[in-house]
Backbone as CSV, one residue per row, in Angstrom:
resi,resn,N_x,N_y,N_z,CA_x,CA_y,CA_z,C_x,C_y,C_z
1,MET,95.691,91.395,133.298,95.255,90.520,132.309,95.644,89.141,132.763
2,SER,94.671,88.123,132.709,94.916,86.711,133.015,95.661,86.045,131.994
3,ILE,96.193,84.969,132.314,97.084,84.243,131.350,96.220,83.568,130.210
4,ARG,94.927,83.321,130.528,93.836,82.724,129.627,93.678,83.802,128.541
5,ALA,93.407,85.024,128.989,93.096,86.181,128.242,94.320,86.516,127.267
6,ALA,95.416,86.371,127.826,96.665,86.770,127.084,96.867,85.661,125.807
7,LEU,96.575,84.346,126.314,96.600,83.352,125.394,95.698,83.452,124.260
8,VAL,94.410,83.748,124.622,93.265,83.979,123.559,93.609,85.063,122.670
9,PHE,94.130,86.242,123.161,94.471,87.480,122.111,95.724,87.180,121.463
10,THR,96.695,86.384,121.921,97.842,86.022,121.213,97.589,84.978,119.986
11,LEU,96.690,84.003,120.380,96.233,83.145,119.200,95.423,83.756,118.106
12,ALA,94.567,84.828,118.606,93.706,85.554,117.669,94.524,86.301,116.721
13,LEU,95.629,87.043,117.455,96.611,88.021,116.662,97.278,87.252,115.752
14,LEU,97.708,86.150,116.034,98.440,85.161,115.017,97.532,84.711,114.000
15,THR,96.270,84.420,114.190,95.226,84.099,113.093,95.070,85.205,112.137
16,GLY,94.932,86.374,112.716,94.734,87.549,111.850,96.123,87.914,111.071
17,ILE,97.221,87.840,111.686,98.320,87.991,110.833,98.443,87.048,109.692
18,GLY,98.132,85.720,110.164,98.215,84.698,109.110,97.255,84.914,107.922
19,ALA,96.012,85.305,108.220,95.090,85.646,107.181,95.540,86.775,106.245
20,GLY,96.034,87.874,106.960,96.543,88.861,106.248,97.686,88.613,105.286
21,VAL,98.672,87.791,105.752,99.631,87.412,105.061,99.193,86.542,103.814
22,LEU,98.403,85.681,104.027,97.829,84.854,102.990,97.144,85.557,101.916
23,SER,96.502,86.666,102.306,95.677,87.479,101.459,96.767,88.213,100.567
24,ALA,97.838,88.711,101.187,98.786,89.464,100.478,99.595,88.540,99.501
25,VAL,99.843,87.230,99.899,100.452,86.341,98.945,99.464,86.063,97.776
26,GLY,98.237,85.961,98.122,97.289,85.760,96.942,97.163,86.875,95.966
27,GLY,97.716,88.126,96.186,97.645,89.134,95.341,96.571,90.230,95.635
28,SER,95.959,90.227,96.750,94.877,91.157,97.158,95.677,92.534,97.519
29,PRO,94.839,93.525,97.364,95.504,94.924,97.511,95.698,95.169,99.132
30,PRO,96.512,95.943,99.509,96.955,96.000,101.080,95.688,96.385,101.957
31,THR,94.738,97.072,101.480,93.575,97.403,102.307,92.720,96.234,102.620
32,GLN,92.663,95.504,101.674,91.819,94.252,101.602,92.536,93.278,102.575
33,CYS,93.907,93.163,102.463,94.580,92.285,103.366,94.510,92.719,104.799
34,VAL,94.275,93.950,105.088,94.209,94.464,106.615,92.828,94.046,106.990
35,LEU,91.754,94.350,106.180,90.381,94.069,106.517,90.288,92.533,106.587
36,CYS,90.833,91.629,105.867,90.680,90.278,106.110,91.357,89.891,107.510
37,GLY,92.602,90.416,107.797,93.238,90.058,108.987,92.285,90.534,110.179
38,ALA,91.813,91.666,110.069,90.892,92.124,111.117,89.594,91.317,111.348
39,ALA,89.176,90.967,110.320,88.041,90.115,110.245,88.260,88.676,110.965
40,ALA,89.422,88.109,110.559,89.982,86.873,111.093,90.169,87.028,112.626
41,PHE,90.799,88.187,112.995,91.015,88.302,114.468,89.743,88.544,115.215
42,GLY,88.766,89.154,114.590,87.508,89.423,115.410,86.817,88.107,115.592
43,LEU,86.898,87.125,114.537,86.216,85.828,114.756,87.053,84.890,115.417
44,ALA,88.270,84.964,115.603,89.122,84.162,116.234,89.006,84.304,117.734
45,VAL,88.681,85.531,118.264,88.693,85.890,119.574,87.519,84.920,120.369
46,PRO,86.360,84.976,120.073,85.271,84.071,120.603,85.561,82.564,120.327
47,PHE,86.263,82.229,119.216,86.405,80.879,118.941,87.395,80.325,119.892
48,PHE,88.586,80.935,120.022,89.613,80.514,120.973,89.197,80.766,122.405
49,ASP,88.288,81.726,122.809,87.764,81.828,124.203,86.981,80.638,124.324
50,ARG,86.153,80.272,123.620,85.190,79.066,123.885,86.092,77.788,123.825
51,LEU,86.944,77.668,123.015,87.833,76.508,122.920,88.629,76.318,124.054
52,ILE,89.185,77.315,124.684,90.103,77.234,125.809,89.155,77.023,127.074
53,ALA,88.053,77.583,127.245,87.138,77.419,128.227,86.737,76.092,128.317
54,GLY,86.426,75.275,127.140,85.877,74.032,127.193,84.355,74.067,127.521
55,THR,83.660,74.975,127.167,82.148,74.972,127.519,81.607,75.119,126.036
56,GLY,80.302,74.481,126.003,79.647,74.407,124.793,78.530,75.594,124.910
57,PRO,77.715,75.841,123.862,76.775,76.879,123.773,75.850,76.706,124.880
58,GLY,75.361,75.655,125.333,74.377,75.369,126.251,74.771,75.215,127.747
59,ASP,76.181,75.197,128.016,76.745,75.106,129.387,76.630,76.402,129.945
60,PRO,76.440,76.477,131.419,76.313,77.601,132.056,77.715,78.217,132.401
């Protein structure tokens, strides 16, 4: 695993944990907190991948 991939997955994992914790603090049931964290993780991976790569949607 490259350093870039490790950084992307670490940032996405922290995002997912943060979203799950914030949902729990907001009073959501535990299953909904897990789903919120998983969704945040899934959306954060391509976001951080593109952010770290520094390429736009039209760049090769």
